[in-house]
C-alpha positions in Angstrom: 70.6 60.9 -70.4 74.1 60.1 -71.6 75.6 62.9 -69.5 73.7 61.7 -66.4 74.8 58.1 -67.0 78.4 59.2 -67.5 78.3 61.3 -64.3 76.9 58.3 -62.4 79.7 56.1 -63.7 82.3 58.7 -62.7 80.8 59.1 -59.3 80.7 55.3 -58.8 84.4 55.1 -59.9 85.4 57.9 -57.6 83.6 56.2 -54.6 85.2 52.9 -55.5 88.7 54.6 -55.6 88.1 56.3 -52.2 87.0 53.0 -50.8 90.1 51.2 -52.1 92.4 54.0 -50.7 90.8 53.9 -47.3 91.0 50.1 -47.2 94.7 50.2 -48.1 95.2 53.0 -45.5 93.5 50.8 -42.8 95.7 47.8 -43.7 98.8 50.0 -43.5 98.1 51.5 -40.1 97.1 48.0 -38.8 100.4 46.6 -40.1 102.3 49.5 -38.6 100.7 49.1 -35.2 101.5 45.4 -35.3 105.1 46.1 -36.2 105.4 48.6 -33.4 104.0 46.2 -30.9 106.3 43.4 -32.1 109.4 45.6 -31.6 108.2 46.7 -28.2 107.6 43.2 -27.0 111.1 42.3 -28.3 112.5 44.5 -25.5 113.3 42.8 -22.2 112.5 44.9 -19.1 115.4 45.0 -16.7 117.8 44.1 -19.5 117.3 46.1 -22.7 118.9 49.4 -22.7 118.3 53.0 -23.9 120.3 52.2 -27.0 117.8 49.4 -27.9 115.0 51.9 -27.5 116.9 54.5 -29.7 117.1 51.9 -32.4 113.4 51.2 -32.1 112.7 54.9 -32.4 114.7 55.0 -35.6 112.6 52.2 -37.1 109.3 53.9 -36.1 110.2 57.5 -36.3 106.9 58.4 -38.0 105.0 57.4 -34.8 107.4 58.9 -32.3 105.5 61.4 -30.1 107.8 62.4 -27.2 110.8 61.9 -25.1 110.6 63.3 -21.6 112.8 63.0 -18.5 112.1 63.8 -14.9 113.7 62.8 -11.5 116.0 60.2 -13.1 113.4 58.6 -15.3 113.0 59.0 -19.1 109.9 58.1 -21.1 109.7 57.5 -24.8 106.3 57.4 -26.4 104.8 56.3 -29.8 101.3 56.6 -31.2 99.4 55.1 -34.2 96.0 56.7 -34.9 93.2 55.9 -37.3 93.3 59.6 -38.3 91.7 59.5 -41.7 89.0 57.0 -40.8 87.9 59.0 -37.8 88.1 62.3 -39.6 85.8 61.0 -42.2 83.5 59.7 -39.5 83.8 56.1 -40.8 84.6 55.0 -37.3 85.3 56.5 -33.9 88.7 57.8 -33.0 91.0 54.9 -32.1 94.7 54.8 -31.4 97.5 52.5 -30.2 100.0 54.0 -27.8 103.3 52.3 -26.7 105.9 53.7 -24.4 108.9 52.7 -22.4 110.5 54.0 -19.2 114.2 54.1 -18.7 116.2 54.5 -15.5 120.0 54.5 -15.3 120.2 53.5 -19.0 118.0 50.4 -18.6 114.4 49.9 -19.6 112.4 49.2 -16.4 108.9 49.1 -17.9 107.0 49.0 -21.2 103.4 49.9 -21.7 100.9 49.4 -24.5 97.3 50.7 -24.8 94.8 50.3 -27.6 91.6 52.2 -27.2 88.5 53.4 -29.2 86.4 56.3 -28.3 83.1 55.2 -26.8 81.3 58.3 -25.3 78.4 56.1 -24.1 80.5 55.3 -21.0 80.2 58.2 -18.6 83.1 57.4 -16.3 85.6 56.2 -19.0 84.7 57.4 -22.5 86.5 54.6 -24.3 86.7 50.9 -24.5 90.3 49.6 -24.3 92.9 47.1 -23.5 96.1 48.2 -21.6 99.2 46.2 -20.7 101.8 47.4 -18.2 105.0 45.3 -17.8 107.6 46.1 -15.2 111.0 44.6 -14.2 109.6 44.8 -10.7 106.2 46.2 -9.7 106.4 49.8 -8.5 106.4 49.9 -4.7 103.0 51.8 -4.4 101.4 48.9 -6.3 103.5 45.9 -5.4 101.2 44.8 -2.6 98.1 45.4 -4.7 98.9 43.0 -7.5 98.2 39.4 -6.6 100.7 37.7 -8.9 103.3 38.3 -11.6 100.4 38.3 -14.1 97.4 40.2 -12.8 94.3 42.1 -13.8 93.6 45.1 -11.6 90.3 45.9 -13.5 87.0 46.6 -11.8 84.2 44.3 -13.0 81.9 46.1 -15.5 84.4 48.5 -16.9 84.8 48.7 -20.7 88.5 48.2 -20.5 90.9 45.5 -19.3 94.2 46.4 -17.6 96.8 43.7 -17.5 100.0 44.0 -15.3 103.0 41.7 -15.3 106.6 41.7 -14.2 109.7 39.9 -15.1 108.6 36.8 -13.1 105.7 36.1 -15.5 106.2 33.1 -17.8 106.9 33.6 -21.4 103.4 32.2 -22.3 101.7 34.7 -19.9 103.7 37.5 -21.5 102.7 36.4 -25.0 99.1 36.2 -24.0 99.1 39.5 -22.3 100.5 41.4 -25.3 98.3 39.6 -27.9 96.4 42.7 -29.1 93.8 42.5 -31.7 94.1 45.6 -34.0 90.7 45.0 -35.6 89.2 47.8 -33.6 91.9 50.2 -34.8 90.5 50.1 -38.3 87.0 48.5 -38.0 84.4 50.6 -39.9 81.3 51.6 -37.9 80.9 51.2 -34.1 81.0 48.1 -31.9 84.2 47.0 -30.2 82.6 47.7 -26.8 84.1 44.8 -24.8 87.6 44.4 -23.5 87.9 41.1 -25.3 87.8 43.0 -28.6 91.3 44.4 -27.7 93.0 41.7 -25.6 91.2 38.4 -26.5 93.7 36.0 -24.8 94.2 38.1 -21.6 90.4 38.4 -21.4 90.1 34.6 -21.3 92.8 34.4 -18.6 91.1 37.2 -16.6 87.7 35.5 -16.8 89.2 32.1 -15.8 90.9 33.7 -12.8 87.6 35.3 -11.7 85.7 32.0 -12.1 88.4 30.1 -10.2 88.1 32.6 -7.4 84.4 31.9 -7.1 83.0 34.9 -9.1 79.5 33.9 -10.3 79.4 33.4 -14.1 75.8 34.9 -14.3 77.0 38.0 -12.5 80.0 38.3 -14.9 77.7 37.9 -17.9 75.3 40.5 -16.6 78.2 43.1 -16.6 79.3 42.1 -20.1 76.2 41.3 -22.1 76.7 39.4 -25.4 80.2 38.3 -24.4 79.6 35.0 -26.2 81.6 36.4 -29.1 84.6 36.5 -26.8 85.0 32.7 -27.0 88.1 31.6 -28.9 
């Protein structure tokens, strides 16, 4: 009996230690994703240079993924994953990606994407929030976006895509890039609504739809249980 009790105590202590380690790991990667986002949003599209991006790379070298160039454009990409948590099946795979595009030595766009694997969605196997900021909208899309702060997202999709350019206000930009990193480290499932990733942009998107005459009941039918998205 003493041996069994001692074994149980050791097992409980080991499980507690594992729990503490994974909790600390989750806090660390969440803080690292926040720091990466903070440095990316400190860049100014159309003004910041490749040298600014190089300094950012030096600060976040652990998460640097690639640097590629083609036809006069260069792209530098970073990635933060919940590798241990997903490997242990404590939560689905989730990651935060951030990248910038440079032309003629100047940053012309920055992008950020937070997503979590959700294979229940057949056409897009993840729920996500994505933000694309341009100095000026690319020509193929410039006529498609309605304003300097827009949401080219089909109703009913499990993601929210936000686009903005240098004419957006500072408040719009702040709200656009206000990611919630809870879904990067949240144990278990859930996180199946775009508001879980971009809570402020979600509110702005919903308000723009309501102002354009979109029926609230119809919106709610596409996003059941979105009451939790209220701020």
